[in-house]
C-alpha positions as CSV (number, residue, x, y, z in Angstrom):
1,M,0.6,4.8,43.9
2,K,0.2,6.5,40.5
3,K,3.1,8.8,41.2
4,T,5.3,5.8,42.1
5,I,4.5,4.1,38.8
6,L,5.2,7.2,36.8
7,T,8.5,7.6,38.6
8,A,9.4,4.0,37.7
9,L,8.5,4.6,34.1
10,A,10.6,7.7,34.0
11,L,13.6,5.8,35.3
12,L,13.0,3.1,32.6
13,L,13.0,5.8,29.9
14,C,16.2,7.2,31.2
15,T,17.9,3.8,30.9
16,M,16.7,2.9,27.4
17,A,18.1,4.0,24.0
18,D,16.5,7.4,23.2
19,A,16.7,7.2,19.4
20,Q,14.7,5.4,16.7
21,I,16.4,2.7,14.6
22,T,15.3,3.6,11.2
23,T,18.2,2.4,9.0
24,T,18.5,-1.3,8.3
25,P,20.9,-2.7,10.9
26,D,24.1,-4.5,10.0
27,G,23.8,-8.2,9.8
28,T,22.0,-10.9,7.8
29,L,18.4,-10.4,6.7
30,L,16.5,-13.6,7.4
31,E,14.7,-14.3,4.1
32,G,11.2,-15.7,3.8
33,M,9.9,-15.0,7.3
34,E,6.3,-14.4,8.1
35,Y,4.8,-12.6,11.1
36,C,1.7,-13.9,12.9
37,S,-0.1,-12.3,15.8
38,K,-3.4,-11.3,17.4
39,G,-4.1,-7.7,18.3
40,M,-6.2,-4.6,18.5
41,V,-6.2,-1.4,16.4
42,P,-8.3,1.8,16.7
43,D,-11.1,2.2,14.1
44,Y,-11.2,6.0,13.6
45,A,-14.3,5.8,11.5
46,S,-16.5,4.1,14.2
47,G,-14.5,5.2,17.3
48,Q,-14.3,1.6,18.4
49,I,-11.5,-0.9,18.8
50,S,-11.1,-3.6,16.1
51,R,-9.6,-6.9,16.9
52,F,-7.6,-9.0,14.4
53,D,-5.9,-12.4,14.0
54,E,-3.1,-11.8,11.6
55,T,-1.1,-14.3,9.5
56,G,1.2,-14.1,6.5
57,V,2.6,-10.6,7.1
58,V,6.0,-10.2,5.5
59,A,8.5,-10.0,8.4
60,H,11.8,-8.3,8.2
61,V,14.2,-9.7,10.7
62,V,18.0,-9.0,10.8
63,R,20.4,-11.0,12.8
64,D,23.9,-9.6,13.7
65,G,25.6,-12.1,16.0
66,R,23.5,-12.2,19.1
67,K,21.6,-9.1,18.2
68,F,18.1,-9.5,16.6
69,Y,16.1,-6.7,15.0
70,I,12.4,-6.8,14.0
71,Q,11.1,-4.1,11.7
72,D,7.6,-2.7,12.4
73,P,6.6,-5.2,15.2
74,I,3.2,-3.3,15.3
75,T,2.1,-4.5,11.9
76,H,-0.9,-2.1,11.6
77,Y,1.3,1.0,12.2
78,R,4.3,0.8,9.9
79,K,7.0,3.4,10.3
80,G,10.0,1.5,9.1
81,V,11.3,1.3,12.7
82,W,13.4,-1.6,14.1
83,M,13.0,-3.1,17.6
84,E,16.3,-4.5,19.0
85,G,16.7,-7.7,21.0
86,E,19.5,-10.0,22.1
87,L,19.9,-13.8,22.1
88,S,20.4,-15.5,25.5
89,D,23.7,-17.2,26.4
90,D,22.2,-20.6,25.8
91,G,20.7,-19.6,22.4
92,T,17.1,-20.5,23.3
93,Q,15.6,-17.0,24.0
94,V,15.6,-13.6,22.4
95,V,14.8,-10.8,24.8
96,F,13.6,-7.3,23.7
97,H,13.9,-4.7,26.5
98,T,11.2,-2.0,26.5
99,P,10.5,0.8,26.2
100,Q,12.1,1.5,22.8
101,V,11.5,4.7,20.8
102,F,9.0,4.2,18.1
103,T,8.2,7.7,16.6
104,T,7.9,11.3,17.4
105,E,4.8,13.1,16.1
106,Q,3.7,16.7,16.8
107,G,6.2,17.0,19.6
108,T,5.2,13.8,21.4
109,T,7.5,10.8,21.5
110,Y,5.9,7.4,21.5
111,Y,7.5,4.1,22.6
112,L,7.2,0.4,22.1
113,Y,6.2,-0.9,25.5
114,R,5.4,-4.4,26.9
115,M,2.1,-4.1,28.7
116,A,0.3,-6.5,31.1
117,Q,-3.5,-7.1,31.5
118,K,-4.9,-5.5,34.7
119,G,-8.5,-6.5,35.0
120,Q,-10.3,-5.3,31.8
121,S,-7.5,-3.0,30.7
122,L,-3.8,-2.9,29.9
123,A,-1.1,-1.2,31.8
124,V,2.7,-1.0,31.9
125,D,4.2,-3.1,34.8
126,P,7.6,-1.4,35.5
127,T,8.8,-4.7,37.0
128,A,8.1,-6.8,33.8
129,T,8.9,-4.9,30.7
130,D,10.8,-7.5,28.7
131,L,9.3,-9.0,25.6
132,I,10.5,-12.6,25.5
133,F,10.6,-15.0,22.6
134,S,11.7,-18.6,22.5
135,Y,14.1,-19.3,19.6
136,A,14.2,-22.8,17.9
137,D,14.4,-24.0,14.3
138,G,14.5,-20.5,13.0
139,T,11.2,-19.5,14.7
140,L,10.6,-16.8,17.3
141,T,7.6,-17.5,19.5
142,Q,6.5,-15.0,22.2
143,T,6.4,-16.6,25.6
144,D,6.1,-13.8,28.2
145,G,2.3,-13.5,27.9
146,G,2.4,-9.8,27.6
147,Y,1.1,-7.3,25.0
148,L,3.3,-5.1,22.8
149,S,1.8,-1.6,22.4
150,I,2.6,1.9,21.3
151,C,2.5,4.2,24.3
152,N,3.4,7.7,25.3
153,A,6.0,8.5,28.0
154,E,3.4,7.9,30.8
155,G,2.6,4.4,29.5
156,R,-0.8,5.3,28.1
157,T,-1.6,3.1,25.1
158,T,-2.6,4.4,21.7
159,S,-4.7,1.2,21.3
160,Y,-2.3,-0.3,18.8
161,V,-1.6,-3.6,20.5
162,E,-0.2,-7.0,19.4
163,Y,0.3,-10.2,21.3
164,G,0.8,-14.0,20.8
165,I,3.5,-13.1,18.2
166,T,5.2,-15.8,16.1
167,I,7.8,-15.1,13.5
168,R,8.6,-18.1,11.4
169,P,9.9,-19.3,8.0
170,V,7.0,-19.2,5.5
171,G,8.2,-22.6,4.1
172,L,6.9,-22.2,0.5
173,E,8.6,-21.6,-2.8
174,A,7.2,-19.2,-5.3
175,P,7.5,-19.9,-9.1
176,C,10.2,-18.1,-11.0
177,P,11.1,-18.2,-14.7
178,P,14.4,-19.8,-15.6
179,A,17.3,-17.5,-16.5
180,D,17.1,-18.5,-20.2
181,A,13.4,-17.8,-20.5
182,N,12.4,-15.4,-23.3
183,R,10.9,-12.2,-21.7
184,A,8.6,-9.7,-23.3
185,T,6.7,-6.6,-22.2
186,Y,2.9,-7.0,-22.4
187,M,0.1,-4.6,-22.0
188,M,-2.5,-5.9,-19.5
189,S,-6.0,-4.6,-19.7
190,Y,-8.5,-5.6,-17.0
191,E,-11.1,-4.4,-14.5
192,S,-10.4,-3.9,-10.8
193,E,-12.7,-2.5,-8.1
194,G,-15.3,-1.9,-10.9
195,A,-13.0,0.3,-13.0
196,P,-11.2,-0.4,-16.3
197,L,-7.4,-0.3,-15.9
198,T,-4.3,-0.9,-18.1
199,Q,-0.7,-1.5,-17.2
200,T,2.4,-3.2,-18.4
201,V,3.7,-6.6,-17.1
202,D,6.5,-8.9,-18.0
203,V,5.7,-12.3,-19.5
204,A,8.4,-15.0,-19.7
205,F,8.2,-18.0,-22.0
206,G,10.2,-21.2,-21.3
207,G,9.0,-23.9,-23.5
208,D,5.4,-24.8,-22.5
209,D,5.9,-22.9,-19.2
210,V,4.6,-19.3,-19.1
211,Y,5.2,-16.8,-16.3
212,I,3.2,-13.6,-15.9
213,A,4.6,-11.0,-13.5
214,N,2.4,-10.4,-10.5
215,P,0.1,-7.5,-11.7
216,T,0.3,-5.9,-8.2
217,G,3.9,-4.9,-9.1
218,A,5.4,-7.2,-6.4
219,K,9.1,-7.7,-7.1
220,D,10.2,-11.2,-8.1
221,S,6.6,-12.5,-8.0
222,W,5.2,-14.6,-10.9
223,I,2.0,-16.4,-11.9
224,H,2.9,-19.7,-13.5
225,G,0.9,-21.5,-16.2
226,T,1.3,-24.3,-18.7
227,L,0.7,-23.7,-22.4
228,D,-1.2,-26.5,-24.3
229,G,-2.2,-25.4,-27.8
230,D,-4.6,-22.5,-27.4
231,R,-5.0,-22.7,-23.6
232,L,-2.8,-21.4,-20.8
233,T,-3.7,-23.1,-17.5
234,C,-2.6,-21.4,-14.2
235,P,-3.3,-23.6,-11.1
236,N,-5.6,-22.0,-8.6
237,G,-4.2,-21.2,-5.1
238,Q,-0.5,-21.0,-6.2
239,F,1.9,-19.2,-3.9
240,L,3.2,-16.0,-5.4
241,G,5.7,-15.0,-2.7
242,A,6.1,-11.7,-0.9
243,D,4.2,-8.6,-2.0
244,E,6.1,-5.9,-0.1
245,Q,3.6,-3.1,-1.1
246,M,0.7,-5.0,0.2
247,G,2.8,-6.2,3.1
248,Y,1.8,-9.9,2.9
249,Y,2.7,-13.2,1.3
250,V,0.1,-13.6,-1.5
251,Y,-1.6,-16.3,-3.5
252,M,-3.5,-16.5,-6.8
253,Q,-7.1,-17.3,-6.1
254,A,-10.0,-17.9,-8.4
255,A,-13.0,-15.8,-7.5
256,E,-16.4,-14.5,-8.6
257,G,-18.6,-11.5,-7.8
258,T,-18.6,-7.8,-8.4
259,V,-17.3,-4.6,-6.9
260,E,-19.8,-1.7,-6.9
261,I,-18.8,2.0,-6.5
262,I,-21.2,3.8,-4.1
263,T,-21.2,7.3,-2.8
264,I,-21.3,7.8,1.0
265,P,-22.3,11.3,2.0
266,G,-19.3,13.0,3.6
267,F,-16.8,10.3,2.5
268,G,-17.1,10.3,-1.3
269,E,-17.0,7.2,-3.4
270,W,-16.1,3.7,-2.0
271,P,-15.9,0.3,-3.5
272,V,-18.3,-2.3,-2.0
273,S,-17.4,-5.9,-2.7
274,N,-19.5,-9.1,-2.8
275,I,-16.5,-11.1,-4.1
276,K,-16.0,-14.7,-2.9
277,L,-13.5,-17.4,-3.7
278,T,-14.4,-20.3,-6.0
279,A,-13.3,-24.0,-6.0
280,D,-12.1,-23.8,-9.6
281,D,-9.0,-25.9,-10.2
282,A,-7.3,-23.3,-12.4
283,I,-7.6,-19.9,-14.1
284,V,-7.6,-20.6,-17.9
285,F,-6.5,-18.1,-20.5
286,S,-7.2,-18.5,-24.2
287,Y,-4.1,-18.0,-26.3
288,D,-3.7,-16.8,-29.9
289,A,-0.3,-18.1,-31.2
290,A,-0.4,-15.7,-34.2
291,T,-0.7,-12.6,-32.1
292,R,0.7,-14.0,-28.9
293,Q,-2.3,-12.6,-27.0
294,F,-4.0,-14.0,-23.9
295,H,-7.5,-13.5,-22.5
296,T,-9.6,-14.9,-19.7
297,D,-13.1,-14.1,-18.5
298,Q,-12.5,-15.7,-15.1
299,M,-11.9,-13.4,-12.1
300,F,-8.8,-14.0,-10.0
301,L,-7.4,-12.4,-6.9
302,V,-3.9,-11.7,-5.6
303,N,-5.0,-12.6,-2.1
304,A,-3.1,-12.4,1.3
305,A,-4.3,-15.8,2.4
306,A,-4.1,-19.4,1.2
307,D,-7.5,-20.7,2.2
308,K,-9.9,-17.7,2.8
309,L,-10.8,-14.3,1.4
310,S,-8.4,-11.9,3.1
311,D,-9.1,-8.3,3.9
312,H,-6.1,-7.6,1.7
313,Y,-6.4,-8.5,-2.0
314,R,-6.5,-7.1,-5.5
315,D,-9.2,-8.3,-7.9
316,F,-8.6,-8.8,-11.7
317,S,-11.3,-9.7,-14.2
318,K,-11.7,-9.6,-18.0
319,V,-8.0,-9.8,-18.3
320,S,-6.4,-9.4,-21.7
321,L,-2.6,-9.5,-22.4
322,K,-1.0,-8.4,-25.7
323,P,2.6,-7.5,-26.7
324,Y,3.4,-3.9,-26.0
325,A,5.6,-1.5,-28.1
326,E,6.5,1.7,-26.4
327,V,6.4,5.0,-28.3
328,V,7.3,8.6,-27.5
329,A,4.3,10.5,-26.2
330,V,3.2,13.5,-24.1
331,P,1.5,12.5,-20.8
332,A,-2.0,13.6,-20.1
333,D,-2.5,16.3,-17.5
334,P,-2.9,15.2,-13.9
335,V,-6.0,16.2,-11.8
336,V,-5.8,17.4,-8.2
337,I,-9.1,15.9,-6.8
338,S,-9.2,17.3,-3.3
339,C,-7.4,18.7,-0.3
340,S,-9.0,18.0,3.2
341,G,-7.1,20.6,5.2
342,I,-5.8,19.6,8.7
343,I,-8.3,17.3,10.2
344,E,-9.2,18.4,13.8
345,G,-8.2,16.0,16.4
346,Y,-5.8,14.1,14.1
347,G,-3.2,16.7,13.1
348,I,-3.0,15.5,9.5
349,G,-4.5,16.4,6.2
350,I,-4.9,14.5,3.0
351,F,-4.8,15.6,-0.6
352,A,-5.5,13.4,-3.6
353,I,-4.2,13.5,-7.2
354,D,-5.3,11.4,-10.2
355,I,-2.5,10.8,-12.7
356,P,-3.8,9.1,-15.8
357,A,-1.5,6.5,-17.4
358,T,-2.3,7.8,-20.8
359,D,-1.0,10.3,-23.3
360,T,-2.9,13.4,-24.5
361,E,-4.7,11.2,-27.1
362,G,-6.0,8.8,-24.5
363,N,-3.5,6.0,-25.4
364,Y,-1.9,3.9,-22.6
365,I,1.7,4.8,-21.7
366,N,4.1,2.8,-19.6
367,Q,3.8,3.6,-15.9
368,D,7.3,2.3,-15.3
369,H,8.7,5.2,-17.2
370,M,6.5,7.9,-15.7
371,Y,7.4,10.2,-12.8
372,Y,5.9,13.4,-11.4
373,N,6.7,16.5,-9.3
374,V,4.4,18.0,-6.6
375,F,4.7,21.6,-5.5
376,V,3.1,22.6,-2.1
377,D,3.0,26.3,-1.4
378,G,5.8,26.9,-3.9
379,Q,8.1,24.2,-2.5
380,L,9.0,21.0,-4.3
381,L,7.7,18.1,-2.3
382,Q,10.2,15.4,-1.3
383,T,9.5,11.7,-0.5
384,P,10.6,10.4,2.9
385,D,13.7,9.0,1.1
386,G,14.5,12.4,-0.4
387,R,13.3,12.1,-4.0
388,T,11.6,15.0,-5.8
389,D,11.1,13.1,-9.1
390,I,8.5,10.6,-7.8
391,P,8.1,7.4,-9.7
392,Y,4.5,6.8,-10.8
393,N,3.9,3.8,-8.5
394,Y,6.0,5.0,-5.6
395,T,4.6,4.5,-2.1
396,D,6.1,4.5,1.4
397,G,2.9,2.9,2.8
398,Q,2.2,5.9,5.0
399,T,2.5,9.4,3.6
400,I,2.2,8.5,-0.1
401,R,-0.2,5.8,-1.3
402,V,-1.1,4.6,-4.7
403,S,-4.3,2.8,-6.0
404,G,-4.6,2.6,-9.8
405,M,-4.2,6.2,-11.0
406,S,-5.2,7.6,-7.6
407,H,-2.3,9.0,-5.5
408,T,-3.0,10.3,-2.0
409,F,-0.6,12.3,0.2
410,T,-0.7,12.8,4.0
411,Y,0.7,16.0,5.4
412,T,1.0,17.7,8.8
413,T,1.9,21.4,7.9
414,P,-1.2,23.4,6.8
415,I,-1.3,24.2,3.1
416,T,-2.2,27.8,2.7
417,D,-1.8,28.7,-1.0
418,R,-1.9,26.0,-3.7
419,I,-0.8,22.5,-4.9
420,G,0.9,22.0,-8.3
421,V,1.5,18.7,-10.2
422,Q,3.4,18.0,-13.4
423,V,3.9,14.6,-15.0
424,F,6.9,13.4,-17.0
425,Y,7.3,10.4,-19.4
426,R,10.7,9.1,-20.5
427,V,11.2,7.0,-23.6
428,G,14.9,6.4,-24.2
429,D,16.6,9.9,-24.1
430,V,13.3,11.7,-24.8
431,V,11.4,13.2,-21.8
432,N,8.0,14.9,-22.4
433,S,5.9,16.6,-19.7
434,S,2.3,17.4,-19.1
435,N,1.1,20.9,-18.2
436,L,1.9,22.1,-14.7
437,V,-1.6,21.9,-13.1
438,W,-2.5,24.0,-10.1
439,Y,-5.1,23.6,-7.3
440,D,-5.9,26.7,-5.3
441,I,-6.6,26.4,-1.6
442,T,-9.4,28.8,-0.9
443,T,-11.3,30.0,2.1
444,E,-15.0,29.2,2.5
445,G,-15.9,32.8,1.4
446,I,-13.9,32.6,-1.8
447,A,-15.4,29.2,-2.5
448,D,-18.8,30.7,-2.2
449,A,-17.8,33.6,-4.6
450,H,-16.6,31.0,-7.1
451,A,-19.9,29.3,-7.0
452,Q,-21.5,32.4,-8.5
453,L,-19.1,32.6,-11.4
454,P,-20.1,31.4,-14.9
455,V,-18.8,28.0,-16.1
456,L,-16.5,28.3,-19.2
457,R,-16.3,24.6,-20.0
458,T,-16.8,21.2,-18.5
459,D,-14.6,18.2,-19.5
460,C,-15.3,14.6,-18.7
461,Y,-12.8,11.7,-18.4
462,D,-13.1,8.0,-17.7
463,A,-11.2,6.1,-14.9
464,L,-8.1,6.0,-17.1
465,G,-8.1,9.7,-17.7
466,R,-9.3,9.4,-21.3
467,P,-11.9,11.9,-22.7
468,A,-15.4,10.7,-22.1
469,A,-18.9,11.8,-23.3
470,P,-20.9,13.7,-20.7
471,D,-23.5,10.8,-20.7
472,A,-20.9,8.0,-20.5
473,K,-21.5,5.3,-18.0
474,G,-19.3,4.2,-15.1
475,L,-16.8,6.2,-13.1
476,I,-16.5,9.7,-14.6
477,I,-14.1,12.5,-13.6
478,R,-15.6,15.9,-14.3
479,R,-13.3,18.9,-14.6
480,T,-15.0,22.3,-14.5
481,T,-13.3,25.6,-15.6
482,L,-14.8,28.8,-14.1
483,A,-14.7,32.3,-15.6
484,D,-11.8,33.4,-13.4
485,G,-9.7,30.4,-14.4
486,T,-10.4,28.3,-11.3
487,V,-10.6,24.6,-12.1
488,R,-12.7,22.3,-10.0
489,T,-12.7,18.5,-10.2
490,D,-15.1,15.8,-8.9
491,K,-15.7,12.1,-9.4
492,H,-19.1,10.4,-9.7
493,V,-20.6,7.2,-11.0
494,V,-23.1,7.2,-13.8
495,R,-25.4,4.2,-13.9
């Protein structure tokens, strides 16, 4: 029986398209669509399967005549791949034939497959492999009762599974400043995940209406408030539109609580949150008309849910905004924090770099005008879209991720020599650079030898990369220089 099933699967693979669709298909992108589903995803930390009930995911759907394309239909494993379907003759159904190629990793090709429940498990049914959606009023609703999964050629699931899928218009309008609003660049200082941070944001003034650009960096996303004398009132719960980097439609939510940084042996430092939403009507900023500065002691979230605390949010507290004037400066040196090596059983490794958004004097500089180069074993690293000058806040959501000044990179080819990083800052026609900083990849024996070398100096920095006293409190980056020139870095929290 098993041989018969495998033969049927092989025939299916022969009749299906054998290439990924990774470029945006021709046609019309359906704006303002959200993806809702239930599903399962492997939890590699515990070895268990986690279940989820997902709403508010930003959906990318393209229609080209009768053809429909959905990008990343497995929302917890985003590769930028499109799944192709076709509208029925009567216009009431969209059918997606499976299998369709999803990705190839380490020589193994994985497919998007419709699966069926067989007892307590899932299996491919070669006689029912179509994923079927009803189509009415602009909404796609899964009706076939199956499960969409990522499988190998034998139909074995990777445990990434989604079902009960609905793709629909989100039906909400986000605030946006009028075209004639007066815009200015502001410096925003705040705390997030227990660390002090600074960045620039746009602020637009249109009479008594004030619009603050979403501090997550989401494009065309604004917080709206009304100015009355020395108070700016921003309604709680307002819809902010799509946050493509987070991958969700987001809302401004009043909140309270703290985020504590703890050290977990073997895993390093992790933020632990006890944040909860509050019923406040608004987030209120004080406003100084003479200096045009704003401040609030209230915490707020950019949260991926309208009525509950999502697993996906950014927290902002002790927020201050003041006009920002950019000046020519030399960026501070980056710090390569760690390199894991290829992790056994997963075939990937991770290295982490901290890039302070400050100059050599510890003053904030504009991240929008910063970029950096990474060298791996003497080769200039390229982003998946081919860039070598990597913008400060660039992420593809998979191989390069950004959180504050922390930049993490996933790689699959072993690094045998060293990693280099150099940062650049452009103001007008002037480009200044940091030092090119190197991180040597050593064997265990060499690392032990280094441990015996005398320490030449130890430098300490805060979470923004500014020089800090050795006894400073909070998140501290320690950079130790040994007698042979080797530099080691580590992060720790001082209470």
